[in-house]
N, C-alpha and C positions, 0 to 999 in steps of 0.2 A: 078604703083606710090603704094607704101607701104602704109599702115593705117597708119594715125595721129593721133597723142593726146595730145590733149593742157591742160595742168594743168594752170587753173587759179588761184589756192589758194597758189600756190608757195608750195603743200605740199610736193613736188618731192624733195625737197632740202633737209626733212628729212630722206626722205627712197630714197632709191635706185631704181628705176621703172626701167630703163634701164637692169639691172639686174636679175631685177622678170622676164622681156621681154624677156632678153638671156637665162634667166634659163627655161624659158616655151618652148621654141622654138618659140616666134611666131617675125615677123618681126613690130618694131611698130617705128615709128618716133615720138619723144619725144619733145613739145617747152616746154617752161616755162612760162607766162606772165600773173602773177602776178593781180587781179585785188581786189580794198580793199574794205571794210565791205559800202562805200559810191559810189560804182563802180554803173554808171546809163546804162539805155540799151543799149546807145551809146559803151561806153566803155568796155560790155561783148561781143556785134557783131564783135569788132576789136580786140579784146583778141583771141578771136576762131577763128576767118578768115575763112578758108576752112579746117580746122580740121574735119578731122571724127568723133572724140568724145572730149567730152570736163570733164575734173575733175574737178569738182566747189564744191560749197555750197549755196546752192538755201534756204536757211533760209535767207538769205539775200541780195546776189548775182539774180537778176533779171533775170528770165526767163518768160519773157511773152510773146503773142504770136506774136509781131512784131519781139522779140527775134526770137524765134524759126523761124520763117518764114524768115527769113534773114542769115539760115545758111545753107547752101545752101548740103554742102554735109554731115552735122554733122546726125551720125546714135542713137550718144548715150549721154546722159548727165546723168555721174558720180557723184550724190551729196555724199559730205560727211556730217554722222552725220543721226539723225531721220528727222530733222523737216525739210521742202521742202515748205513752205507756199507762198515762190515768185516764186513758177515752176507753169506755166500752165499745170497740168496734163492732163486736156483734148486736148488744143492746140496740146502738144506733138503725144498725138494716133492721132488726124487725121491729123498729119503730117507726120505720122508713124515713130517718134522718138521715141527711150528704153526712159524710165526715173525710175533711180534710186537713193536709199537711203540706208543708213546699218541700217534696224531698231533694231537690236540684238545688237549690239557691249557693249551698256553700262548700257543693263536691268538690269544686278543685280547693280552693283553702280549706279544708277541714285534710282533705290526703296532702296537700303541700305540707303543714304542721304534723302530721303524721310522719312523712318522710326527714323533715326538719328534727324531731324528736328522736326518731332513728340515726341520724348524724350526731345529734348531741349525747347521745349514751354510747353508739360506735367510736366517735373521738373525743370523748371527756371535755366536749366544750366548756362546758360550764364551770366546768371544776377547773380549766386551764386559765379560764378567765378570772376566776376569782387570784390565781395565784399570782396572776401578773396585776392585780390593783390591790394586792397587800404590800407590793412594792419587792417580789421575790424570781424575778426574771433573772436575774443573776444565778439567784440558786433553783432555778428550775433544775439543774443538770446535778443536783445536791441528793444524797439516795434517798433521802426524805422525803424529797417530793416523786424525783423521777422512778424511782421506788415502788409508788403507789400510785401514781399516774400511767408514766409514759408504759409498761409491761401492760396495760388493761388498753391501750389504743388499740384498733381492729382496721383490719383493710375490707370495706362490703363484699366487693367481690369474689363471689365461687360462695360468700356464704346462704343459710337458706333461711327467706323470711318465710314464716305460717302466718296467716291470716284465718283468725275464726270470723268469718262470713264474708261474703263474698257478694253484698250490693255496689252499686252507685259510687262509693266511697272509695272502697276496697279495690274497685275495679279501675279504677284512676287512679288510687296509688299503686298497681299493678304495673302500669305505663311507667310513672316513673321507679321504680323501683329496678324494672328492667335495663335501665340507664345506668346502674351502680353493678351490674354485674350479678346479679343477686337470683338464686333458684327460689322460684315462686311455690308453695302450697296452700293450700287453703282447704277448711271444712265449712259447708253450707250444702246443709239437704234441703234448699228450697232453690237451689241455681240449677239449671240444666247440664246436661253435661257440655252440650255445644259451648257452652261460654266458657267454660275449663278452656275446652281445648283452642277456642278463639282465643282467647287470652293468654297459652301456652301456659297453665298453670296446674298443678299435678291435684288430682282430689286427693286428701285423706281424710280418716275420721280424728279427734280430737286426741285421743292417744298418740297416733302417731306423730301429729302436728307438735305435741309438746316434744315426745322424743325427739326429733328431726332439727327441729327449727331452733337458729342461732338468735333468732327475733322475734318475737311474738306478737300478732300486733289485733287487737281487739276493733273490730266492726260488727257487732252484732246486736239487733235492737234491743232491749231489754224486755222480758217477756219468765215468765214464771219458770222457763226453762233457762234462762239465761241468769236470773239472780243469782248469785255466789258461782259462777261456771266455774271460777279457779282460788279454789281453797285449797288450804296449805295441800293436801293430797295431791293435788293437778301441778302445783308451783313446785313440788319435791320434783313433782316425777321431770319436766324441765330441763334441758342440756345443763348441767352445770355451765354457769359462766355467761348463759345466755341475758339476754335482755327483753322486760316486758312494756311494749307500748298498748295505752289506750286514752283511745279517744271518743269512743263511743258511751259508756253509761258508768259512773264509779263502783255500782254497786253489781256490776257482774266480776267484781274482784273481794277477795276476802282482803282490809287493809290490814288488821293485824298478822294475817298467818303471811302476806308480800314485805310486811315488818320483820317478821322471824327471817324470809328466805333471803332478803336483800342482807341484815345486818348480820349475819352466819356466814354471808358470802358464795351463797349457791347461787343466788345471782349477783350479775355483775353488775345490772342499772335497771332503773324502773324510768320511764315520764310518763305521766299521765296528764288530762287534761279535765279531768273529771274525778269528782271523789262520792263518796256516800257516808255521811251530810256531804252540801255545799252551804257554805265553805266549808273549807277539811277545819276541825277545831286546834285552837292556836297551839295545843299541848301537845299534839299528837305526835308521836316520836319517830313520823317518816319524814319532819319535818329538816328533823335532825343529822339528818342520813347525808353525808355529801354525794349517793350515787342515788339519789331519789331527785327527780325534775318535777315540779308542777306548775303548769300554765294556766289556770283561775278557767277553765271553764270559756278561753276563748277562740279557741280552735276556728269555730265559722265565720270568725270578726273581719269584715273589712267592708271597706267602703261601698263598693258594689254590692256584697251578699247583701249588707245589710238593707241596702234603698231596695234590692229585691224582695229579703222578708217582710219588709213594710209595706209594701204593694201589694203584695200578691193575695193577701185574705180580703180584700176590696175586689181585686179582681175579679174572685172567684164568686162577692157578690153580684157583682155586674153582669156575669154570666149567669145566673141563679134568676135573676132580674128579667133578661133577657129571652128566658125559656131557654138556655145553654145548659149542658154539663159541667160541673166545675172542672179544669186539667187536672189536677192534685186529687183526687178520689182516691181514700183508701179502700172503701165499701163500692169498688161499683156492682157488685151484686144487689145492690140496695133499691132498683131503676123501677124493677117492677111494685116493688115494696112502698115506692115512694107515691109512685102515681095512683095506685090505691087511694093512699092515704089523702094528697092532697088536690086529685083533681075535680 
């Protein structure tokens, strides 16, 4: 029986996986059974069926213990993208199922985007753009304009950037932010001290970070511990006039609390690429604020990044069929269990 892979994203409509399998010299039967962002556990179980591998998006398609335990032949869940908050990695490990993501395809794009949002907030780029588009260039020195925008323009050099999370994307941002003369602090209990020292980043706890930072940028994965990490209490602990950047996950910030601190002027500005839910409701009061910038979960997108995201799941399937380990393993400790179950 040939190795069977099922694409429940529909991504293989955009890239010819069958050609990739053929060129790699592996025999893989490919099925395409797309599931929506609102797919239930039963939807996913039905779509995958008796496949040996599933190509999916585990940041919105559920891979709970129930789902994983119902997949009798599944050896690999290849998730496109970085996020995998709906994948029970522990259950996958116990069941001998390999789980992968694409952790590095959009590192440069997201860190570029975060740096761009920092500049947009501190230099008020979006607000100034709107003033000119309204035909008010000559009026830009008018007190009603200059008094609202110009006093809030700031110089990055010498300010403190606080990073919540110091993984790949945050580390790439460090290199870029240092070029602007920013002092950088970070909190991340999972990153070794040597990495902090190598990057020239000061380790602090969350409370210290909020108190010291002129700009706070979120780069932590969404977990039970980071969900609603920044509520009203934490946002009010930030420095008056500070900016908040979020290119991680929307659920890590309480949006009602964010509206409160922005509308009351405690925070100078916020720029986010992600919200909870997505898309942001059209009646969200945040959308009426001039000091709120939103970019529709596009931080990781570029033609090169998208091409890599499309290719990587098929490459993981090819490696597995050839008897190799995937390169994007989320659960490397699964290897012994994998051999026990499938050998």
